[in-house]
C-alpha positions in Angstrom: -46.4 -25.0 -13.4 -45.2 -28.0 -15.4 -45.2 -31.5 -14.0 -42.9 -32.2 -11.0 -39.5 -33.4 -12.2 -37.5 -36.4 -10.9 -34.1 -35.3 -9.8 -31.0 -36.5 -8.1 -27.9 -34.8 -6.5 -24.3 -35.7 -7.3 -21.5 -34.3 -5.1 -17.8 -35.0 -5.8 -15.8 -34.7 -2.6 -12.4 -35.4 -1.2 -13.8 -35.7 2.3 -13.3 -32.1 3.5 -15.0 -31.0 6.7 -17.1 -28.7 4.7 -19.0 -31.6 3.2 -21.0 -32.3 6.2 -21.9 -28.6 6.5 -23.2 -28.7 3.0 -25.2 -31.9 3.7 -26.7 -30.4 6.8 -27.9 -27.4 4.8 -29.4 -29.8 2.3 -31.2 -31.9 4.9 -32.6 -28.6 6.3 -34.5 -27.9 3.1 -38.3 -28.1 3.2 -40.2 -30.4 0.8 -43.9 -30.8 -0.2 -46.0 -32.5 -2.9 -44.9 -30.0 -5.5 -41.3 -29.7 -4.3 -40.2 -33.3 -3.7 -36.9 -34.5 -2.3 -34.2 -35.8 -4.6 -34.7 -39.5 -5.6 -31.2 -40.0 -4.3 -28.0 -38.2 -3.2 -24.8 -39.7 -4.6 -21.5 -38.7 -3.0 -18.4 -39.5 -5.1 -15.5 -40.1 -2.8 -12.6 -38.9 -5.0 -9.8 -39.5 -2.5 -7.1 -41.6 -4.3 -5.9 -45.0 -3.2 -7.1 -47.1 -0.3 -9.0 -44.9 2.1 -11.4 -45.4 5.1 -15.1 -45.2 4.3 -16.4 -41.7 3.9 -18.3 -40.4 6.9 -21.3 -38.4 5.8 -25.0 -38.2 6.7 -28.3 -36.4 6.0 -29.5 -35.7 9.5 -33.2 -35.8 10.1 -34.3 -37.0 6.7 -34.6 -40.4 5.1 -33.5 -39.5 1.6 -31.4 -42.2 -0.1 -27.7 -41.4 0.3 -25.0 -43.4 -1.5 -21.3 -43.2 -1.7 -19.3 -44.4 -4.7 -15.6 -44.2 -5.3 -13.9 -41.8 -7.7 -10.3 -42.9 -7.1 -8.8 -39.4 -7.3 -9.4 -39.0 -11.0 -10.6 -35.4 -10.6 -14.0 -33.6 -10.4 -14.9 -34.2 -14.1 -14.5 -38.0 -13.8 -16.1 -38.0 -10.3 -19.2 -36.2 -11.6 -19.4 -38.7 -14.5 -19.2 -41.6 -12.0 -21.9 -40.0 -9.9 -24.5 -39.3 -12.6 -24.0 -42.6 -14.4 -24.6 -44.4 -11.1 -28.1 -43.0 -11.0 -29.4 -45.3 -13.8 -31.5 -47.4 -11.3 -33.3 -44.4 -9.8 -33.8 -42.9 -13.3 -33.9 -39.2 -12.6 -34.7 -36.8 -15.4 -32.3 -34.2 -13.9 -28.9 -34.3 -12.2 -28.1 -31.5 -9.8 -24.3 -31.1 -9.4 -23.2 -29.5 -6.2 -19.7 -28.8 -4.8 -18.9 -30.0 -1.4 -18.0 -26.6 -0.1 -21.2 -24.7 -0.7 -24.1 -23.9 1.6 -27.7 -24.2 0.5 -29.8 -21.4 1.9 -33.4 -21.8 3.1 -35.6 -22.3 0.1 -32.9 -23.6 -2.2 -34.7 -26.9 -2.9 -38.0 -25.3 -3.8 -36.1 -22.9 -6.0 -34.3 -25.7 -7.8 -37.5 -27.7 -8.4 -39.2 -24.5 -9.7 -36.3 -23.9 -12.0 -36.4 -27.5 -13.3 -40.1 -27.3 -13.9 -39.8 -24.1 -15.8 -37.3 -25.6 -18.3 -38.7 -26.3 -21.7 -38.1 -29.6 -23.5 -35.0 -28.2 -25.3 -33.4 -26.9 -22.1 -30.4 -29.0 -21.2 -29.2 -27.2 -18.0 -30.1 -24.5 -15.5 -27.6 -22.6 -13.4 -27.9 -21.1 -10.0 -26.5 -17.8 -8.9 -23.5 -17.9 -6.6 -23.0 -15.5 -3.7 -19.6 -15.2 -2.0 -19.5 -13.6 1.4 -16.8 -10.9 1.6 -15.1 -9.4 4.7 -16.9 -6.3 6.0 -13.9 -4.8 7.9 -11.3 -4.6 5.1 -10.9 -5.0 1.3 -10.7 -8.7 0.2 -7.4 -10.5 -0.3 -6.3 -11.9 -3.7 -7.6 -15.3 -2.8 -11.0 -13.9 -1.6 -11.3 -12.0 -4.9 -10.5 -15.1 -6.8 -13.3 -17.0 -5.1 -15.7 -14.0 -5.5 -15.1 -14.2 -9.3 -17.5 -17.3 -9.2 -20.3 -14.8 -8.9 -19.9 -13.9 -12.5 -18.9 -17.3 -13.8 -21.0 -18.9 -16.5 -22.1 -22.5 -16.1 -20.2 -23.2 -12.9 -20.9 -26.6 -11.5 -20.9 -25.4 -7.9 -24.6 -25.6 -8.5 -25.6 -26.6 -12.0 -28.4 -29.0 -13.0 -28.2 -30.9 -16.2 -30.8 -32.9 -17.9 -29.6 -36.6 -17.9 -30.5 -37.0 -21.6 -28.1 -34.1 -22.4 -25.3 -35.7 -20.4 -25.9 -39.0 -22.1 -25.9 -37.4 -25.6 -22.4 -35.8 -25.1 -20.9 -38.5 -22.9 -20.8 -36.3 -19.8 -17.7 -34.3 -18.6 -14.4 -34.5 -20.5 -12.2 -36.4 -18.0 -9.1 -35.0 -19.5 -9.7 -31.9 -17.4 -8.1 -33.1 -14.2 -9.0 -30.2 -11.9 -12.0 -28.0 -11.2 -11.2 -25.6 -14.1 -12.7 -25.4 -17.6 -14.4 -28.8 -17.4 -17.7 -27.0 -16.8 -17.3 -24.5 -19.7 -16.3 -27.4 -22.0 -19.4 -29.4 -21.1 -21.7 -26.3 -21.6 -20.2 -25.8 -25.1 -20.7 -29.4 -26.1 -24.3 -29.5 -24.7 -25.2 -26.3 -26.6 -23.6 -27.7 -29.8 -25.8 -30.8 -29.4 -28.9 -28.6 -29.7 -29.7 -27.9 -26.1 -30.2 -24.5 -24.5 -28.8 -23.4 -21.2 -30.5 -21.1 -18.8 -30.1 -19.3 -15.5 -32.6 -20.2 -12.7 -33.8 -18.1 -9.8 -32.2 -20.1 -7.0 -28.9 -19.2 -5.4 -26.2 -20.8 -3.2 -23.6 -19.4 -0.8 -20.0 -20.2 -1.6 -17.9 -19.4 1.5 -14.2 -18.6 1.0 -12.3 -21.6 2.4 -8.9 -21.1 4.1 -6.0 -21.4 1.7 -2.2 -21.3 2.1 0.1 -18.7 0.6 0.9 -20.8 -2.5 -2.6 -21.4 -3.7 -2.4 -18.7 -6.5 0.8 -20.4 -7.8 -0.8 -23.8 -7.9 -3.8 -22.4 -9.8 -1.5 -21.7 -12.7 -1.8 -25.4 -13.6 -5.1 -24.3 -15.2 -3.1 -22.9 -18.1 -2.7 -26.5 -19.4 -6.5 -26.7 -19.4 -6.7 -23.5 -21.5 -4.5 -25.3 -24.0 -6.9 -28.2 -24.1 -9.9 -25.8 -24.6 -8.1 -24.2 -27.6 -7.4 -27.5 -29.1 -11.0 -28.7 -28.7 -12.9 -25.5 -29.4 -10.6 -23.4 -31.6 -8.7 -20.1 -31.0 -12.0 -18.2 -30.3 -13.0 -20.5 -27.5 -13.0 -17.7 -24.9 -15.5 -15.8 -26.9 -17.9 -18.7 -27.4 -17.4 -20.0 -23.8 -18.0 -16.5 -22.4 -14.7 -16.9 -20.5 -12.8 -13.6 -19.8 -9.2 -13.4 -20.9 -6.4 -13.4 -18.4 -3.0 -11.9 -18.3 -1.2 -14.6 -20.1 0.3 -12.3 -22.7 1.9 -10.2 -19.9 3.3 -13.4 -18.3 4.9 -14.3 -21.7 6.4 -10.8 -21.9 7.7 -11.1 -18.3 9.3 -14.4 -19.0 10.8 -13.2 -22.3 12.3 -10.2 -20.4 13.9 -12.4 -17.9 15.3 -14.8 -20.6 16.7 -11.8 -22.5 18.3 -10.5 -19.3 19.8 -13.8 -18.5 20.9 -14.6 -22.0 22.5 -11.1 -22.4 24.3 -11.3 -19.1 25.6 -14.8 -19.9 26.8 -13.7 -23.4 28.5 -10.6 -21.9 30.3 -12.7 -19.3 31.4 -15.2 -21.9 32.7 -12.5 -24.3 34.6 -10.7 -21.6 36.2 -13.9 -20.5 37.2 -14.7 -24.1 38.7 -11.2 -24.5 40.9 -11.7 -21.4 42.1 -15.2 -22.1 42.3 -15.6 -25.8 45.3 -13.3 -26.5 47.3 -14.8 -23.7 46.6 -18.3 -25.0 47.4 -17.4 -28.6 43.9 -18.1 -29.7 43.3 -14.8 -31.6 44.9 -13.4 -34.7 44.8 -9.7 -34.9 44.6 -9.2 -31.2 43.5 -5.7 -31.3 40.6 -6.4 -33.7 39.6 -9.5 -31.7 39.6 -7.6 -28.5 37.5 -4.8 -30.1 35.0 -7.3 -31.4 34.8 -8.9 -27.9 34.3 -5.5 -26.3 31.5 -4.7 -28.8 29.8 -8.0 -28.0 30.1 -7.3 -24.3 28.5 -3.9 -24.7 25.7 -5.2 -26.9 25.0 -8.1 -24.7 25.1 -5.9 -21.6 22.6 -3.5 -23.2 20.3 -6.4 -24.1 20.6 -7.7 -20.5 19.7 -4.3 -19.2 16.7 -3.9 -21.4 15.5 -7.4 -20.5 16.0 -6.8 -16.8 14.1 -3.5 -17.0 11.2 -5.2 -18.9 11.1 -8.0 -16.4 11.3 -5.7 -13.4 8.6 -3.3 -14.8 6.2 -6.1 -15.7 6.7 -7.8 -12.4 6.1 -4.6 -10.5 3.0 -4.0 -12.6 1.7 -7.5 -11.8 2.4 -7.0 -8.1 0.6 -3.7 -8.0 -2.4 -5.1 -9.8 -2.7 -7.8 -7.2 -2.1 -5.7 -4.1 -4.1 -2.6 -5.2 -7.6 -3.9 -4.5 -6.5 -5.7 -1.4 -6.0 -4.9 2.3 -4.5 -1.4 3.0 -1.7 -0.6 5.3 -3.0 -0.8 8.9 -5.5 -3.6 8.0 -4.9 -6.9 9.9 -4.3 -8.8 6.7 -2.0 -6.3 5.0 1.4 -7.6 6.0 0.4 -11.3 5.5 -1.0 -10.4 2.0 2.3 -8.7 1.0 4.2 -11.7 2.2 2.0 -13.9 0.0 1.9 -11.6 -3.1 5.6 -10.8 -3.5 7.0 -14.3 -4.0 4.0 -15.5 -6.0 4.1 -12.5 -8.3 7.8 -13.3 -9.0 7.0 -16.9 -9.8 3.5 -17.0 -11.4 4.6 -15.8 -14.9 7.1 -18.6 -15.1 4.6 -21.2 -13.8 1.9 -20.0 -16.2 4.1 -20.2 -19.2 5.5 -23.6 -18.2 2.0 -25.1 -17.7 0.7 -23.6 -21.0 3.6 -25.2 -22.9 3.0 -28.5 -21.1 -0.7 -28.3 -22.1 0.2 -27.6 -25.7 2.5 -30.6 -25.7 0.2 -33.0 -23.9 -3.0 -32.1 -25.8 -1.6 -31.4 -29.3 -3.4 -34.6 -30.6 -6.5 -34.3 -28.5 -9.7 -35.4 -30.2 -13.3 -34.7 -29.3 -14.6 -36.4 -26.1 -15.1 -39.3 -25.6 -11.9 -40.8 -27.0 -12.5 -43.9 -29.2 -11.7 -47.1 -27.3 -8.7 -49.1 -28.6 -8.9 -52.2 -26.4 -11.5 -54.3 -24.6 -10.4 -56.2 -21.5 -12.6 -59.0 -20.4 -12.9 -60.7 -17.0 -12.6 -64.5 -17.4 -14.7 -66.4 -14.9 -18.4 -65.5 -15.1 -17.8 -63.3 -18.1 -16.1 -65.2 -20.9 -16.5 -68.7 -19.4 -18.9 -70.2 -16.9 -17.6 -69.8 -13.4 -16.1 -73.1 -12.0 -14.6 -72.2 -8.7 -10.8 -72.5 -8.6 -10.9 -74.4 -11.9 -7.6 -76.0 -13.0 -9.0 -78.4 -15.5 -9.1 -77.2 -19.2 -11.8 -79.8 -19.9 -14.2 -78.0 -17.7 -14.0 -74.7 -19.7 -17.3 -73.7 -21.2 -17.8 -70.4 -22.9 -20.6 -68.1 -21.8 -23.3 -67.5 -24.4 -22.2 -65.0 -27.0 -18.6 -64.9 -25.7 -16.9 -65.9 -29.0 -19.2 -63.6 -31.0 -18.5 -60.6 -28.7 -14.8 -61.1 -28.9 -14.9 -61.5 -32.7 -17.0 -58.4 -33.0 -14.5 -56.3 -30.9 -11.6 -57.8 -32.9 -13.4 -57.1 -36.3 -13.8 -53.4 -35.2 -10.0 -53.1 -34.9 -9.9 -53.3 -31.1 -7.3 -55.2 -29.2 -8.7 -57.8 -26.8 -7.4 -59.1 -23.5 -8.2 -60.9 -20.3 -7.8 -59.6 -16.7 -8.6 -62.2 -14.1 -8.2 -62.7 -10.3 -6.9 -66.2 -9.5 -6.7 -66.4 -5.8 -6.8 -70.2 -5.9 -3.0 -70.0 -6.3 -2.5 -68.1 -3.1 -5.0 -70.4 -1.3 -3.1 -73.5 -2.4 -6.1 -74.9 -4.4 -4.3 -74.9 -7.8 -0.9 -73.9 -9.2 0.1 -71.4 -11.9 0.6 -74.2 -14.4 -3.0 -75.2 -14.1 -4.2 -71.6 -14.4 -2.1 -71.2 -17.6 -3.5 -74.5 -19.0 -7.1 -73.2 -18.4 -6.1 -69.8 -20.0 -4.7 -71.6 -23.0 -8.0 -73.5 -23.5 -10.0 -70.3 -23.2 -7.6 -68.6 -25.7 -8.1 -71.5 -28.1 -11.9 -71.3 -27.9 -11.9 -67.5 -28.4 -9.4 -67.4 -31.3 -6.5 -66.0 -29.5 -6.4 -62.9 -27.1 -3.8 -60.2 -27.4 -2.8 -60.2 -23.8 -3.5 -62.2 -20.6 -3.0 -60.8 -17.1 -4.0 -62.7 -13.9 -3.4 -62.0 -10.2 -2.1 -65.0 -8.2 -2.6 -63.2 -4.8 -5.3 -63.6 -2.2 -7.5 -60.8 -0.6 -5.2 -60.6 2.4 -2.0 -60.1 0.4 -2.6 -56.4 -0.2 -1.2 -56.4 -3.7 -1.8 -53.8 -6.3 -3.0 -56.1 -9.1 -6.0 -58.0 -7.5 -9.2 -56.4 -8.7 -10.6 -54.0 -7.5 -7.0 -52.6 -7.6 -6.0 -51.2 -11.0 -2.8 -53.2 -11.6 -4.2 -55.8 -14.0 -5.9 -53.2 -16.1 -2.9 -50.9 -16.3 -0.6 -53.8 -17.0 -2.8 -55.1 -19.8 -3.0 -51.6 -21.3 0.8 -51.4 -21.2 1.0 -54.8 -22.9 -1.2 -53.5 -25.7 0.5 -50.1 -26.0 -2.6 -48.1 -25.2 -3.6 -45.6 -22.5 -5.8 -47.1 -19.8 -8.4 -44.4 -20.7 -8.6 -46.0 -24.1 -9.6 -49.4 -22.6 -13.1 -50.8 -21.8 -13.3 -53.4 -19.0 -16.2 -55.9 -19.2 -16.9 -58.0 -16.2 -19.7 -59.5 -14.0 -19.0 -58.1 -10.5 -18.3 -54.8 -8.8 -14.5 -55.6 -8.5 -14.3 -55.5 -12.3 -16.0 -52.1 -12.3 -13.9 -50.6 -9.6 -10.6 -51.9 -11.1 -11.5 -50.2 -14.4 -12.4 -46.9 -12.7 -9.3 -46.9 -10.5 -7.2 -47.4 -13.7 -9.1 -44.6 -15.5 -10.7 -47.1 -17.9 -14.4 -47.4 -18.8 -16.3 -50.3 -17.2 -19.3 -52.2 -18.5 -21.0 -54.6 -16.0 -22.8 -57.7 -17.4 -24.6 -59.1 -14.3 -25.0 -62.7 -13.6 -26.8 -64.5 -10.6 -23.7 -63.8 -8.4 -23.8 -60.0 -9.1 -25.0 -58.2 -6.0 -27.9 -55.6 -6.5 -25.7 -52.8 -5.1 -23.0 -53.6 -7.7 -25.6 -53.2 -10.4 -26.8 -50.0 -8.9 -23.3 -48.5 -8.6 -22.1 -49.5 -12.0 -21.8 -46.6 -14.5 -22.9 -48.8 -17.4 -24.8 -52.1 -17.3 -25.5 -54.4 -20.2 -27.7 -57.6 -20.2 -25.2 -59.7 -22.2 -21.7 -59.7 -23.7 -22.9 -58.8 -27.2 -24.8 -55.8 -26.0 -21.8 -54.8 -23.8 -19.5 -54.8 -26.9 -22.2 -52.9 -28.8 -22.0 -50.2 -26.1 -18.2 -50.1 -26.6 -18.6 -49.6 -30.4 -21.6 -47.2 -30.2 
């Protein structure tokens, strides 16, 4: 066997109860000298907004367990946050797990063996997925949907990627907002970068979690992600991604039938109304001829409406039969509930699928390869651009940090907008007024050759505002000033609040530590640079 690899685990989660069950199954794994424990386990808390600390543990083991925030940006962004936060422990491999899987006995040994068996050009190894099915009846539509994971390629429910491969392709494409297609997109980009992907011998268990009757309708939002896949990988993306086709063509035909039926009926009603009212109102010349033309229009429109209605009804009945056919039979406990779920969703899914696909085409029509090129750099002020003088209101005390002017000039020369986002709680504390803050800002602006936007928060920590970092308000406001999307911004700062504000706003953070930066802030930061010039170099790389 090859040398024992260093590996870490990253789990995106929204704090569901199943998370602890997964962690319990992880902690129950056996380790030895040739099958070591992960160097760390990183949980990415992807609940949006302000939330209570995530409660999670690895009972009975002392493996390092860390929680970082994802801010509700979706599993792709959460996984990126997690693997980038492992830079201090320097694993060679990142094992991505979903929070709703169960790791059977021997999983850890199987994973380490799979990693050790990978050659130097192998970028990822996938586990097999097993989905328990009911033994007393046929599975429901939702249960069959989950069971389809067993045949999925490169599903990140359990997928280990070499960290070097993730770095080379900049990780997951964060424009995929849900757990759909982001894994296939990453696999395609990793393969195009020259890495091979393989299947390992290990497996996981993926239970079917409870779901309400509208889950199949909500899943149609994935049609927008299909539009993004086509934009990024071309019209044959399903073939290269080994993704089976769905029934979207039938959904289009169903919607078309309904529109023809509705349009024909509306035309027939309007023509009939005209035929009845026009002669009496003196609006028609040659009344008999006009009435005949109106009657002809009514008949033609009515025929079109009938054909459209038949097409819609037939295709809808076909779709309902396809969904009900493999499911519970009359007499099974779930049969009536399944019918109640299938009938309304079969009526509405075609329309939802088409709407989401159109929305995806519109939203992603100008999508470029991941990652998008930054268009703006937002700097923290105190401790980043200028030496930190607590609650400074005196422009004469302003002193640039080493390399600050050069870093700003380099970003500006590359065509990037530059701005400042700064907490100024001294205003709320009564230690200085806004005029003094503006005077200091003007001096900094003068020394740096003029910034494109300035944003500062005058509130204190207790005010609960949405602009004080680590809240995202300063970043989103500065992005709006510059006319760019926050995802096109890079935020450079010296403490964890700068990093968290960037992530909460969907921007990219770069931490430049100073003596006041806490070690845990350095550890949690996705990107760390030793100085401002290097940080800007990371932006332009």
